[in-house]
C-alpha positions as CSV (number, residue, x, y, z in Angstrom):
1,X,50.3,-5.8,-51.0
2,X,47.8,-6.5,-48.3
3,X,44.9,-9.0,-48.2
4,X,41.5,-7.7,-47.2
5,X,38.2,-9.0,-46.0
6,X,36.8,-7.7,-49.1
7,X,37.7,-4.5,-50.9
8,X,34.7,-2.8,-49.2
9,X,36.4,-2.6,-45.7
10,X,39.6,-1.5,-47.2
11,X,37.9,1.5,-48.9
12,X,36.1,2.4,-45.5
13,X,39.6,2.4,-44.0
14,X,40.9,5.1,-46.3
15,X,39.7,8.0,-44.1
16,X,42.0,6.8,-41.3
17,X,45.4,6.9,-43.5
18,X,46.0,10.7,-43.0
19,X,45.8,11.0,-46.8
20,X,46.3,14.5,-48.3
21,X,43.3,16.8,-48.9
22,X,41.5,17.9,-50.5
23,X,39.5,14.7,-51.3
24,X,37.8,13.9,-54.7
25,X,36.1,11.1,-56.1
26,X,34.6,10.3,-59.5
27,X,30.9,10.3,-60.1
28,X,28.8,8.5,-61.0
29,X,30.7,5.5,-59.3
30,X,30.4,3.4,-56.1
31,X,28.6,4.9,-53.6
32,X,31.1,3.6,-51.3
33,X,33.6,6.1,-52.8
34,X,31.7,8.9,-51.9
35,X,31.6,7.6,-48.2
36,X,35.3,6.4,-48.1
37,X,36.9,9.9,-48.0
38,X,34.7,12.0,-45.5
39,X,34.0,15.5,-47.2
40,X,35.1,14.2,-50.5
41,X,33.9,16.3,-53.6
42,X,32.4,14.6,-56.6
43,X,33.9,15.3,-59.9
44,X,33.1,14.2,-63.5
45,X,35.3,11.4,-65.3
46,X,36.1,14.1,-67.9
47,X,37.7,16.2,-65.3
48,X,40.2,13.9,-63.9
49,X,43.2,15.6,-65.5
50,X,42.3,18.9,-64.0
51,X,43.1,17.3,-60.4
52,X,46.4,19.1,-59.4
53,X,46.7,17.7,-55.8
54,X,45.0,16.2,-52.9
55,X,43.6,12.5,-53.1
56,X,41.4,11.2,-56.2
57,X,39.5,8.0,-55.8
58,X,38.1,6.4,-59.0
59,X,37.2,2.9,-60.5
60,X,38.5,1.4,-63.7
61,X,36.8,0.1,-65.2
62,X,34.0,2.4,-63.7
63,X,30.8,1.3,-62.3
64,X,27.9,1.7,-63.4
65,X,28.9,2.8,-67.1
66,X,31.7,0.5,-67.6
67,X,33.9,3.5,-68.9
68,X,37.6,2.7,-69.1
69,X,40.4,5.1,-68.6
70,X,43.9,4.0,-70.4
71,X,46.2,2.9,-67.8
72,X,49.0,4.9,-69.2
73,X,46.8,8.0,-68.8
74,X,46.2,7.1,-65.1
75,X,50.0,6.6,-64.6
76,X,50.9,10.3,-65.9
77,X,47.8,11.2,-63.6
78,X,49.4,9.5,-60.7
79,X,53.1,10.9,-61.3
80,X,51.5,14.4,-61.5
81,X,49.6,14.1,-58.3
82,X,52.7,12.5,-56.6
83,X,54.6,15.4,-57.6
84,X,52.3,17.7,-56.1
85,X,52.2,15.6,-52.9
86,X,48.9,13.8,-54.0
87,X,47.8,10.3,-53.9
88,X,45.7,8.6,-56.6
89,X,43.4,5.7,-55.4
90,X,42.2,3.4,-58.1
91,X,39.3,0.7,-57.5
92,X,40.1,-2.0,-60.0
93,X,37.2,-4.3,-58.8
94,X,36.5,-5.6,-62.5
95,X,40.0,-5.6,-63.8
96,X,40.4,-9.4,-63.6
97,X,37.9,-9.6,-66.3
98,X,39.8,-6.9,-68.3
99,X,43.4,-7.1,-67.4
100,X,44.5,-4.6,-70.0
101,X,42.7,-2.0,-67.9
102,X,45.2,-2.4,-64.8
103,X,47.8,0.0,-63.8
104,X,49.5,-2.5,-61.5
105,X,51.9,-3.8,-64.1
106,X,53.2,0.0,-64.6
107,X,53.8,1.0,-61.3
108,X,57.2,1.9,-60.0
109,X,57.7,1.6,-56.1
110,X,57.8,5.3,-55.7
111,X,54.3,6.0,-57.2
112,X,51.9,7.5,-54.8
113,X,49.2,4.9,-55.7
114,X,46.9,2.5,-54.0
115,X,45.3,-0.2,-56.2
116,X,42.2,-2.3,-55.0
117,X,41.4,-5.7,-56.5
118,X,38.1,-7.6,-55.9
119,X,38.1,-11.4,-55.8
120,X,34.5,-11.9,-55.9
121,X,33.6,-9.8,-59.1
122,X,35.5,-12.2,-61.5
123,X,35.3,-15.4,-59.5
124,X,31.6,-15.2,-58.6
125,X,32.4,-15.6,-54.8
126,X,31.5,-12.4,-53.2
127,X,30.3,-13.7,-50.1
128,X,33.9,-15.0,-49.4
129,X,35.3,-11.7,-48.6
130,X,38.5,-11.5,-50.0
131,X,40.3,-8.5,-51.9
132,X,43.6,-6.9,-52.2
133,X,45.2,-3.4,-52.0
134,X,48.6,-2.8,-53.5
135,X,51.0,0.3,-54.1
136,X,53.0,2.6,-51.9
137,X,54.8,0.6,-49.2
138,X,54.1,3.2,-46.4
139,X,50.5,3.5,-47.4
140,X,50.3,-0.3,-47.4
141,X,51.7,-0.7,-44.0
142,X,49.1,2.0,-42.6
143,X,46.6,0.0,-44.2
144,X,47.9,-3.3,-42.3
145,X,48.1,-1.4,-39.1
146,X,44.3,-0.7,-39.5
147,X,43.1,-4.2,-40.5
148,X,45.1,-5.7,-37.5
149,X,46.2,-9.3,-37.3
150,X,44.4,-12.2,-39.4
151,X,42.0,-9.9,-41.4
152,X,41.2,-12.6,-43.9
153,X,39.6,-16.2,-42.9
154,X,41.4,-19.7,-43.7
155,X,38.6,-20.6,-46.2
156,X,38.8,-17.3,-48.2
157,X,42.9,-18.0,-48.1
158,X,42.3,-21.6,-49.4
159,X,39.9,-21.0,-52.0
160,X,41.5,-17.8,-53.3
161,X,44.9,-19.5,-53.7
162,X,43.3,-22.5,-55.6
163,X,41.2,-20.0,-57.8
164,X,44.0,-17.7,-58.7
165,X,46.0,-20.8,-59.5
166,X,43.7,-22.0,-62.0
167,X,45.1,-20.2,-65.2
168,X,43.3,-22.2,-67.5
169,X,40.0,-21.2,-66.2
170,X,40.9,-17.6,-65.8
171,X,42.1,-17.3,-69.4
172,X,38.9,-19.6,-70.9
173,X,36.5,-17.2,-68.7
174,X,37.9,-14.3,-70.2
175,X,37.6,-15.5,-73.7
176,X,33.9,-16.6,-72.9
177,X,33.1,-13.0,-71.4
178,X,34.4,-11.5,-74.6
179,X,32.3,-13.5,-76.8
180,X,29.2,-13.4,-74.8
181,X,29.7,-9.6,-74.6
182,X,29.7,-9.7,-78.5
183,X,26.4,-11.4,-78.6
184,X,24.8,-8.9,-76.1
185,X,26.0,-5.9,-77.9
186,X,24.7,-7.4,-81.4
187,X,21.4,-8.2,-79.8
188,X,21.0,-4.6,-78.2
189,X,21.9,-2.8,-81.3
190,X,19.4,-5.1,-83.3
191,X,16.8,-3.4,-81.0
192,X,18.3,0.2,-81.5
193,X,19.8,0.1,-78.2
194,X,23.4,1.1,-78.1
195,X,25.7,-0.4,-75.4
196,X,28.4,1.8,-73.6
197,X,31.3,0.8,-71.6
198,X,34.5,-1.7,-71.7
199,X,33.6,-3.8,-68.9
200,X,32.8,-7.4,-70.3
201,X,30.7,-8.1,-67.0
202,X,27.7,-5.6,-68.1
203,X,26.6,-3.1,-70.4
204,X,24.8,0.4,-69.9
205,X,22.1,1.5,-72.3
206,X,20.9,5.2,-72.3
207,X,17.4,6.0,-73.6
208,X,14.3,7.7,-72.5
209,X,12.6,4.4,-72.7
210,X,14.6,2.9,-69.8
211,X,11.9,2.8,-67.3
212,X,9.4,1.2,-69.8
213,X,12.2,-1.3,-70.8
214,X,12.8,-2.1,-67.2
215,X,9.3,-2.7,-66.4
216,X,8.8,-4.8,-69.5
217,X,11.9,-7.0,-69.1
218,X,10.9,-7.4,-65.3
219,X,7.6,-8.8,-66.2
220,X,9.3,-11.4,-68.3
221,X,11.5,-12.3,-65.4
222,X,14.6,-10.4,-66.7
223,X,16.1,-8.1,-63.8
224,X,18.2,-5.2,-65.1
225,X,19.4,-2.2,-62.9
226,X,17.7,1.4,-63.1
227,X,19.5,4.3,-61.5
228,X,17.5,6.9,-59.5
229,X,20.0,9.7,-60.5
230,X,19.9,8.8,-64.1
231,X,16.5,7.6,-65.4
232,X,17.7,7.2,-68.8
233,X,20.2,4.6,-67.9
234,X,19.8,0.8,-67.7
235,X,22.4,-1.7,-66.9
236,X,22.1,-5.2,-68.3
237,X,24.1,-7.8,-66.7
238,X,26.1,-10.3,-69.1
239,X,23.6,-13.3,-69.8
240,X,24.8,-16.5,-68.6
241,X,24.7,-18.3,-71.8
242,X,23.3,-18.3,-75.4
243,X,19.8,-19.2,-74.3
244,X,19.9,-16.3,-72.0
245,X,20.8,-14.1,-74.7
246,X,17.9,-15.5,-77.0
247,X,15.3,-14.7,-74.0
248,X,16.5,-11.1,-73.8
249,X,16.3,-10.9,-77.8
250,X,12.7,-12.3,-77.6
251,X,11.5,-10.1,-74.7
252,X,13.0,-7.0,-76.4
253,X,11.2,-8.0,-79.6
254,X,7.8,-8.2,-77.7
255,X,7.9,-4.8,-76.4
């Protein structure tokens, strides 16, 4: 394992590790993934099992659709890739909120895998710039060489240590996120908007009315995320509390 000054930098260093080609990344996904491996080819999430070699980069749970690939399936994929001299790269930025998604507890030392974990997505301190990469020892060693000495600040070490040690807060937050997601899903379905994804930090809806809904909610002070490459999509962040869910419900009723 190596600590990072945010997973963004770790991803940007992948192109310097001499990873096996060809490069592929799952899309739609993080824009950084396409840039992290120069010359990488985008593939659909439904085609990952077809990859027979080279390097594959994906997020699990995925962004922006929240799609979750079972970790056992990813482990099988990683080992098939490894036998062909390939490497699997998994961005688990949202996995602290959905620990069942993580492949980390299933990995063996010989598995040709790198797993990236973000601190800010779950703890809400993105500006602290803290993340981690775990996996094959030789690849981690190369990453450490690229990072150099003292890549993580003293405040990030202190706050990160305190946050990860607060297991009561972590477990309580996971329960609250799951409960709030149920409220959000019920609200969306009540308005014939059908949520997709398994990430408890947001939901994706797909409807031809997405641009109209975006404008309608924005005029009422509720910001959602549209996508230029998928105009029928709208990502809705998890409301902060019950009052925010009610506010969203009322705004959708008025449309």
